[in-house]
TORDRENNU-301935 format. One line per 5 residues: number of its first residue (from 1); their letters; for each residue x, y, z of C-alpha. Coordinates in steps of 0.1 Angstrom, whole numbers. Each point is the difference from the previous one (the first is absolute). Layout:
<atoms>
NUM> a> X,Y,Z  ...
</atoms>
This chain:
<atoms>
1> xxxxx> 11,-110,12  -21,30,4  -21,-17,26  34,-8,22  8,38,-2
6> xxxxx> -34,11,11  3,-27,28  34,11,11  -10,37,-3  -27,-7,26
11> xxxxx> 22,-22,21  26,26,1  -24,25,9  -15,-20,29  33,-14,12
16> xxxxx> 26,23,-6  22,5,26  4,40,11  34,15,1  -2,9,36
21> xxxxx> 18,-22,22  -15,-13,35  21,7,30  -10,-35,14  2,-34,-15
26> xxxxx> -14,-32,17  -12,-31,-14  -39,1,-7  -6,-35,-12  16,-28,-15
31> xxxxx> -9,-25,-29  20,-33,4  24,20,22  9,27,-24  -5,33,17
36> xxxxx> -20,29,-12  7,33,18  -22,29,15  18,27,-19  -12,-15,-32
41> xxxxx> -36,-5,10  -2,35,15  14,17,-35  -22,-19,-18  -33,7,22
46> xxxxx> 10,37,0  6,2,-38  -34,-15,-8  -21,19,27  -8,28,-23
51> xxxxx> -7,-23,-29  -29,-22,15  -36,13,3  -13,-29,19  4,9,35
56> xxxxx> 1,-39,9  29,-1,-19  20,24,25  -8,-24,27  35,-14,11
61> xxxxx> -12,-35,7  -16,-4,-35  31,15,-15  24,-23,18  -21,-29,-15
66> xxxxx> 2,14,-35  39,5,4  4,-34,13  -20,-13,-30  22,19,-23
71> xxxxx> 33,-14,16  -15,-34,0  -6,1,-38  35,10,-5  13,-28,22
76> xxxxx> -21,-24,-22  16,14,-31  34,-2,13  -7,-37,13  -12,-10,-35
81> xxxxx> 33,15,-14  -15,26,-22  29,21,8  23,-21,-21  -22,4,-31
86> xxxxx> 22,15,-27  -28,25,-12  -6,11,35  36,7,4  3,17,-34
91> xxxxx> -31,22,9  14,10,34  32,8,-16  -16,22,-26  -20,19,26
96> xxxxx> 31,7,20  16,14,-32  -31,23,-5  0,11,36  38,5,4
101> xxxxx> -5,28,-27  -17,22,26  33,-1,22  23,9,-31  -12,35,-5
106> xxxxx> 22,32,-6  -22,31,8  19,23,-22  -3,-25,-32  -36,-5,8
111> xxxxx> -8,37,1  17,3,-35  -20,-29,-14  -31,14,15  6,35,-15
116> xxxxx> 6,-18,-32  -31,-21,0  -22,29,10  13,22,-29  -7,-27,-23
121> xxxxx> -35,-5,15  -11,34,-11  3,-14,-37  -16,-29,-18  20,-17,-30
126> xxxxx> -15,-16,-30  28,-23,-11  3,-31,-25  31,-24,2  15,-26,-17
131> xxxxx> 15,-29,19  28,-24,-7  4,-25,27  30,-6,18  1,-18,33
136> xxxxx> 20,23,27  23,-31,7  4,-7,-38  37,-6,-14  18,30,-13
141> xxxxx> -4,-12,-34  -36,-4,0  -5,33,17  22,17,-26  -19,-19,-28
146> xxxxx> -32,16,17  13,35,1  12,-2,-37  -34,-12,-12  -19,29,19
151> xxxxx> 25,25,-14  -6,-13,-34  -35,6,5  5,36,14  20,8,-31
156> xxxxx> -31,-12,-22  -19,23,21  22,30,-5  1,-8,-37  -38,8,-2
161> xxxxx> -16,-34,8  -33,1,20  7,-8,37  -34,-17,5  4,-20,-32
166> xxxxx> 34,-14,12  -13,-7,36  -29,-21,-13  25,-21,-23  32,0,21
171> xxxxx> -9,8,36  1,-33,24  -27,17,22  -29,-24,-9  -24,30,2
176> xxxxx> 17,23,-27  -17,-23,-29  -33,15,13  11,35,15  32,7,-23
181> xxxxx> 20,4,31  -23,28,16  -1,-1,38  -23,27,6  4,28,26
186> xxxxx> 20,-7,31  16,20,28  30,-9,23  -2,-33,19  -22,-16,-28
191> xxxxx> 30,-16,-18  32,-14,11  24,26,11  26,-4,-30  -30,1,-25
196> xxxxx> -14,31,19  32,18,-2  4,-6,-37  -38,13,-7  4,31,22
201> xxxxx> 36,10,-15  -12,-4,-35  -13,31,-18  -35,3,-17  1,-18,-33
206> xxxxx> 35,-15,5  12,-35,3  22,-11,29  34,-18,-3  -5,-37,12
211> xxxxx> -11,-1,37  11,-30,18  -27,-16,26  -1,-35,14  -22,-8,-30
216> xxxxx> 25,8,-28  5,31,-21  -25,26,-6  -4,28,-27  -23,26,15
221> xxxxx> -19,26,-20  -18,30,18  -32,5,-19  -17,26,23  8,16,35
226> xxxxx> -30,16,17  -8,14,35  -11,-26,25  -36,-3,-1  -1,-9,38
231> xxxxx> -30,-23,11  -34,2,-9  -32,-15,17  -30,-9,-21  -32,-20,4
236> xxxxx> -11,-21,-31  -28,-22,-14  12,-31,-19  -21,-24,-24  19,-32,-7
241> xxxxx> 2,-6,-35  10,-37,2  -29,-17,20  -12,-32,-7  -29,-1,-21
246> xxxxx> -2,37,-7  9,15,-32  29,26,-1  -20,29,-16  -24,0,31
251> xxxxx> 27,9,24  4,33,-22  -37,4,-1  -5,-3,37  28,23,7
256> xxxxx> -13,27,-24  -34,-4,15  15,8,33  19,30,-12  -34,12,-15
261> xxxxx> -15,-1,35  29,17,13  -4,30,-26  -36,0,13  12,9,34
266> xxxxx> 0,-33,19  23,-8,28  30,-16,-7  5,-19,31  -35,-14,-2
271> xxxxx> 6,-11,-36  34,-16,10  -16,-20,28  -28,-12,-24  21,-9,-29
276> xxxxx> 37,1,3  13,-36,-4  34,8,18  -15,-16,31  30,12,20
281> xxxxx> -10,38,-5  -38,0,-8  -10,-1,35  20,30,6  -15,20,-27
286> xxxxx> 26,-11,-24  29,16,20  34,-13,-7  31,5,21  24,29,-16
291> xxxxx> 26,-10,-23  28,17,-20  14,-6,-35  8,-36,-6  -18,-15,29
296> xxxxx> -28,-14,-19  0,-27,-27  -18,22,-24  17,32,-13  -33,10,-17
301> xxxxx> -17,1,34  27,20,15  0,25,-27  -38,2,1  4,8,37
306> xxxxx> 28,26,-2  -17,19,-28  -33,6,22  -3,35,14  -24,18,27
311> xxxxx> -16,15,-32  -3,-34,-17  1,-26,28  -18,-27,-19  13,-21,-29
316> xxxxx> -18,-10,-29  -4,-40,-3  34,-15,-10  12,-35,-6  31,-18,17
321> xxxxx> 10,-35,-1  -21,-7,31  -33,16,-13  -19,33,-5  5,27,26
326> xxxxx> -14,33,12  26,20,23  -9,26,23  28,23,15  -1,2,38
331> xxxxx> 35,18,8  34,6,-14  30,-2,21  34,18,-11  32,-17,7
336> xxxxx> 7,4,38  28,24,13  36,-11,7  -5,-5,37  -31,-18,-4
341> xxxxx> 15,-23,-24  32,-7,18  -8,-30,21  -18,-17,-26  30,5,-23
346> xxxxx> 27,-13,26  -23,-31,1  2,-4,-37  38,6,-2  6,-27,27
351> xxxxx> -20,-25,-23  17,12,-32  33,-5,-19  11,33,14  4,-16,34
356> xxxxx> 34,-13,-16  12,35,0  -5,2,37  16,-33,6  31,11,-18
361> xxxxx> 0,32,23  -3,-24,30  34,-15,-12  19,30,7  -15,2,34
366> xxxxx> 10,-36,9  36,7,-9  1,24,27  -22,-21,24  24,-34,-7
371> xxxxx> 36,15,-8  21,-31,-8  38,-6,1  10,-24,-24  32,-24,8
376> xxxxx> 25,17,-24  23,-30,-5  -29,-26,-8  -16,28,-24  34,3,-20
381> xxxxx> 0,-37,-4  -37,2,-13  7,27,-24  29,-18,-16  -23,-33,-3
386> xxxxx> -24,22,-24  17,2,-36  -7,15,-32  -17,-34,-9  -32,16,16
391> xxxxx> -5,22,-30  -1,-30,-23  -22,-19,21  25,-26,7  10,6,36
396> xxxxx> -5,-25,24  3,-1,41  35,-16,7  -1,-36,6  18,5,34
401> xxxxx> -19,24,21  16,-10,34  17,33,3  -30,21,-9  -24,-18,24
406> xxxxx> 3,26,26  -16,31,15  6,29,-24  -25,24,18  -29,-1,26
411> xxxxx> -31,19,4  -15,0,32  -2,-34,15  5,-17,-34  35,-8,-18
416> xxxxx> 6,-5,-37  26,-21,-15  22,5,-31  -14,-29,-17  -34,15,-1
421> xxxxx> 14,30,-16  16,-20,-27  -33,-17,-4  -16,31,-6  24,11,-24
426> xxxxx> -5,-30,-20  -37,4,0  5,37,-15  20,-13,-28  -28,-8,-25
431> xxxxx> -15,36,2  34,11,-10  15,36,6  13,30,-16  23,9,28
436> xxxxx> 38,-7,-4  27,-7,10  -5,-31,19  10,15,35  -25,29,-5
441> xxxxx> -27,-24,-7  7,-23,31  0,30,23  -35,10,-16  -13,-37,4
446> xxxxx> 14,-2,35  -18,33,10  -31,-12,-16  1,-32,20  6,15,32
451> xxxxx> -31,23,-8  -22,-28,-8  9,-18,33  -6,35,20  -36,1,-14
456> xxxxx> -4,-38,6  12,3,36  -23,29,6  -29,-14,-15  7,-34,17
461> xxxxx> -1,17,33  -31,21,-5  -16,-20,27  28,8,26  1,38,-13
466> xxxxx> -39,5,2  -22,-17,26  -30,10,-21  12,-17,-30  6,-33,19
471> xxxxx> -35,3,14  -17,3,-33  21,-26,-16  -10,-26,27  -36,12,-6
476> xxxxx> 3,-8,-36  18,-32,4  -28,-13,22  -27,17,-22  13,-20,-30
481> xxxxx> 0,-33,19  -35,6,13  -13,8,-36  14,-32,-12  -16,-21,29
486> xxxxx> -36,18,-2  0,-6,-35  7,-38,4  -22,-4,30  -28,23,-3
491> xxxxx> -5,18,-32  5,-29,-26  -19,-24,21  -28,25,3  -2,0,-38
496> xxxxx> 4,-36,-8  -21,-14,32  -33,-1,-18  -15,-24,26  13,18,29
501> xxxxx> -13,34,-17  -35,-14,-5  -1,-15,35  9,35,13  -25,16,-22
506> xxxxx> -28,-23,18  10,15,33  -1,37,-13  -27,2,-27  -23,16,22
511> xxxxx> 25,31,4  -2,4,-39  -32,10,-11  -17,15,-29  -28,27,9
516> xxxxx> -30,0,-22  10,6,-36  -20,13,-31  6,-7,-37  -12,35,-11
521> xxxxx> 0,26,-29  9,35,8  -12,31,-19  15,36,8  -6,33,-16
526> xxxxx> 0,37,10  -33,6,-20  -29,-8,25  -26,1,-29  20,-26,-19
531> xxxxx> 1,-22,30  -38,1,4  -2,-13,-35  27,-28,7  -20,-9,31
536> xxxxx> -34,-3,-22  18,-21,-26  15,-22,27  -36,-6,15  -9,-9,-34
541> xxxxx> 28,-28,-1  19,18,-27  37,-12,-3  29,19,8  9,1,-37
546> xxxxx> -32,18,-10  5,23,27  37,10,-11  -13,2,-37  -26,23,9
551> xxxxx> 20,26,22  35,-1,-10  16,5,-35  36,3,-15  1,38,11
556> xxxxx> -19,1,31  -2,-25,30  -30,6,22  -3,-31,23  29,-22,10
561> xxxxx> -7,-37,5  21,-27,18  -9,-33,18  16,-26,24  -4,-19,31
566> xxxxx> 2,23,32  2,-8,37  -21,19,23  17,33,7  22,1,-31
571> xxxxx> 11,33,-9  -10,-6,-37  -37,-4,12  -20,31,1  -8,11,37
576> xxxxx> -32,-17,13  -2,-28,-26  -21,-28,14  10,-35,-1  -31,-13,-17
581> xxxxx> -11,-9,-37  -15,30,-21  7,37,-14  6,25,28  -14,35,1
586> xxxxx> 23,28,-11  27,8,25  24,30,2  37,7,11  16,32,-10
591> xxxxx> -6,9,-34  -11,-35,-12  -32,-19,1  -1,-37,1  -23,-31,-6
596> xxxxx> 8,-37,9  -15,-30,-16  5,-29,23  -2,-31,-21  10,-26,26
601> xxxxx> 6,0,39  27,-24,12  -5,-8,37  26,8,27  22,-32,9
606> xxxxx> 35,-13,2  25,7,-27  14,-32,-15  35,-7,5  13,13,-35
611> xxxxx> -21,34,9  19,6,32  32,-19,-9  24,31,3  -10,10,34
616> xxxxx> -3,-38,10  35,-10,-9  14,30,20  -19,-11,32  8,-37,-7
621> xxxxx> 39,12,-2  -6,19,34  -16,-32,13  29,-24,-10  26,26,13
626> xxxxx> -14,-1,36  -3,-38,1  36,0,-15  11,23,29  -16,-22,26
631> xxxxx> 18,-30,-16  32,17,4  -3,8,36  0,-39,5  28,-5,-23
636> xxxxx> 23,24,16  7,6,37  -12,36,7  9,16,35  -11,34,8
641> xxxxx> 19,16,30  -30,14,15  17,22,29  20,16,-29  -31,7,-19
646> xxxxx> -20,13,30  30,26,5  0,8,-37  -38,6,0  7,24,31
651> xxxx> 25,19,-19  -18,5,-32  -32,13,19  20,25,16
</atoms>
């Protein structure tokens, strides 16, 4: 699913139709007589003009070919009936639901939620919880049973029993057995909104009343409240402790040896590049992206990072579940100002449970936008049809509904019948209601029914209300189809067609080459005199173990050693390393002196298929796709209106 999201994100960025409307609209080309218009092409081209780096992609002739290829693929998907797939329809409906939230906002409510979110963002809460599961659609009896159970646990806590002990024994959150219900520190938008409200509205050291979320009922104990630590940027050196064939204690020893070298004044970035086993950061001197509390999977690492100061910028070696680390402070970033946080908070609110509050606010506006006039006589008959049997869950829609099967009110162009309202009343019966008498309840249900239909009508007509909404939906609709088609025709084939991939490799292997490589030992130190002794020992064929034992001890590391196979020009190779057997002379870069001992030279040559598989599969996919588009041009009848295209080119050039 993540791959699909990445693909659609790229596609939407590349083919998203801009909001601006073109003043003219002519048929630019047809595919099997289905027209595609100039206004769409112009909008797409202009939208993407600033996104492309390659000037050739701005060429209108090439862009038209690309656009036609895109439409051909969508036409093929529709021809295959992929649009009728139930999963496709479900995903499209889900996306529309998400997108529609952007059109159901209320600025006043949004601002109140932004203010609340920012105020909470200034504090980090450490809380524990006990969860008793209760489905949000559970029967009232089951919901009540869960509530009573959590209240009984709360009474035990109030009577002096330990919260953590009860969490481990009774909480239905599986992690509670290990963490005794402790969730660590968090700020606003890190938990579901109802839980967040419960945590931030509970005083330090207290236990909340039961808090209802979609998961069930929670008891929340606030253990600590502190100022938000903001974000921190650090670099680190990590030595893995679970490497195959390497004793765990060696990781600690290596990390301590590196720390000793730091204490001796050696450069952190250089040591990280040489020895850190976090490959994603080692080449950058160990630098990590900045982070806030709760963003990493190791609280120990976070606490070590935030404890560093300008006066004490480097940690001692410490252990996490991943390995042994040394962390160095680069910079600290306090919480951003309200103004700088506003857009980010609004975006989070749109994706959060808080959006329901905004939707409720929209309902009030829709009452003004779509006033209704109910048919009084029909409504009177409907009201009489709803009886006190509703309260006993025994009410049923009348058998003879003929007199109710008429329009009771209209919204816009859509009419709603009395029978629809009766069905609505029946659907609400199981939930029960405390509103009495029955006439009052019927009025309440009717108002709720009308509000629901207003919201539905507004949502169903977003494409008519907002042209940009319609455009985005069209693009996403096509994008989903295209993903499924590409997966079937290109991506899966490129992975499973081993014979085809091998044949393609034979035509491309001259493009995938190794430079000359060496299997070498590399020695480094900041002490030139010790390196001279190392050189002398290497020339006498002394082993790396003998050399390390001579110059290094538990408390002092003078000479570092590592080995591997490196391609000519590799960053790990000291500058000037010769691609030939033997021991090099001493070379120097910055504070460090290097010696290489080349034990084997591997000549330049073609990479095997496995050695270049990742890049080759990507090239094979492009090859298959281009051939496929050529076949689609034969399958479908494509007709370009050249006079229209020439006129369009002149318009764009102006």
